[in-house]
N, C-alpha and C positions, 0 to 999 in steps of 0.2 A: 822823468818817468820810466819806470822798468816796463818793458814789453810785455805784455801778457803771455803766459805760458800754459799749453795746452796738452792734454792727455786724450788720445785716442783709443780706445779699447775694442779690436775686432778689426782686422786687417783683411776684409773681405773687399770686394769692389768700392762700395761705398767708403768703407773707413778709411781704405789706401787714397782714395781720391780727396776726401776730408785731410788727411794727414798731408798729403802731396800739395795741396792747395796752401794751407795754412802755412807749411814750411816756405814755399815759394814767396809768401808774402813777408816772409822774414821772422816769423814767430817761433820760438823754442816749441819744440813739439816731442812727445814721448809717445811712442807707439807701442802698443801691448797686444799681442795674441797669444793663444795657448799653443799654436804650431811655430816651430822655431822657423821652418822654411819662409813662412809668411813674413815674420820679422826681418828675416836675412835679406828677403826681397826689397824691404823698404828701408833698410838700415842706412843706404846711401843716401836718402832723401831727408831722412827727418835728423834731429838732434841725437835722440836716443831711440833704440828699438829693443825691447825686452821680450822674453817669452816666458810668460807667466799664466797661471790661472787666476782668472778676475772672481771666479766666484768663491776664492780663499780669501778672508779677511787679512791674514797675515802677509799674504803676497802682496796686497794694495797697500798695506800699512807700511810693508819694508820699502816699497817704491816711492815713499813719501806722498802720496797721491793727494791729501789733503793740502798740501802746499801750492797745487796747481790752481789756475783761476777757473778754468772750464775742463770738464770733463764730456767727452763725446762718447757714449755708449753704441756703438755700432756694430755690435753682434748682429749675425746674420739671422739663420732660420732657428738658432735655438732660444726659443723664447723664455723658457726656465732660466737659463743662463743669463738673458737680458735682464730679468726681473729680479733674481737674486743679487747681482753686479749692482744694480741699482740700489737695491734695499742696503747693501753694505756701504756703497759710497756716501748715501744717506746718513746713515750711522755714525759714519767716520766724519762726516762733517766738513766745510770748508768749500769745496768748489762747487760751482753751477755746473748742474748737471743736465746734458742734452742727451735725448735717448732717441735711436731709429725705432718705430714701432713696425709692426709686419701689418696690423690692421686696426680696426676702430678699437676692438675690446682689448687687445694689448696694449693700446693707447691710453685707455680709460684706467686700467690697473696700474700703468706707469705713472700716470696723474695722481691717482690715488695713493701710491706709497712715497711721493715727493719728488718725481722727477721736476725741474724747473721748466723743461722745455721737450715737448714730444713733436717729433717730426715723422712726416712719411714720405720719402722721396721718391717711392714708384708712384703714389698717387699724385703727388706735387707735379713731376715730370710729366705723368699723363695729361694733366689738366693744363700745363701750358703747352704741350704740343697738340692738344684738341683745340686750343684757343688758336693756336697760330694756323692751324689747316683750315678752320672756320673762316679767317680771315687773315690773308698775307700782311697786312697793317698791323696786325696785332704783333709785337714783339715780345711780351712778357706778361705773364699773369702770376699775382703773389696773393696767396690767402692770407689775410691778417687774422680773421676769425672766423666763427660760423656763419657770420652775417656780412662781413666786410672784406673788399679785397682792392688789390692796386694793379691797374691797367696802364701798360705802355703801348701806346698807339702811334704809329708815324703818321705825320700829317699828310692826307693824299690830296689829288690836285683840286678837289671841291673844298678844300680847307684853307689851301694854300692861298695868300690874299686877303683873308678875312682875318679880322681881329677876334679876340676872345668872347666880347660881346655881343658881336654878329652871331658867332657860332651859339653861344645862349645856351652852353652844355648843361649848367646847373639848372636852368628853367625846364628844359626840354627832358634832361634825363635825371635829375636829382644827383648830379656827381660832381666833384669839385675838383679843377685842374691845380694838382699841387706845385707843378713846376714844368718847364718845357726844356728839354736837352736838345742841343746842337753840336756834335762832335763831343769836344771836351768840356764846351761851356755849359752851365745849369743856371737856367734863370728860376730863382725859388719865388714862390708866390707871385706869378707874373700880373704885370697891370691888365685891365681889362680891355685897355686900346692897343696892346701888344698884336700886331699883325704877324700871321704865321708866314714863315718862310720856307723853301725848299730845305729839306733835312732835318726840320722840327720834329721832335718827338715827345707827345703830350704824355705828362705822367699824372693818371687820374685815379682818384679814390672814390669809393662810393658803395652801396649795397650791391651784392651778386647779382639780383633781379633788375636793378638799374643798369650796372655795367654790361648785363646781357642785351638790353635794349640798345644801349650805344653802340655794342658790337655789331648786332644785327642791323642797325641804321648805316653805320657806315661801310660795312662788307659788301651791301647794295649798291654803292657809289662808285 
């Protein structure tokens, strides 16, 4: 199976980070930015780096953009350019379109015009930092939708030695333990009699309000 090919438009801090990470993972990456200095800065990291105006349809067509599997529109402050680029990509057809939004209104417009996925890097990172500050045992917090999220929580001293049935997380908080991680090992859908040990990380899914109750309960232990 051929590996996925990605194009990242906009080589600001976020776009550069995405392109660098995808390239490090072994994927083919085309980096695009209207600023030649930015494309030169990333040229040694990605497969190809091109200086082009993504708001010009012919420029994207010439790059064969529709042949890529995923295009990430990571344009920074220029909301108009972000929207126009997304419209052109949608019209050209082909790739999955993932777009960075500056705010909720920008995100709604992007969804209306056909973006397959809208992401909010600053908001999402802010949420993760806030949850970690509220409780050091919270390792990660990922929003799945307006109502549901995934939480990763390190088993604390009060949890170690108990099994999942005794913890009774589903009955107490309305959340489900999807998996338990420990180092490189992953236990998917763990048995109710699984007894937690040092280093275990619980991957829990639930409604945001229920996860907040769980966080508060375990941050006070």
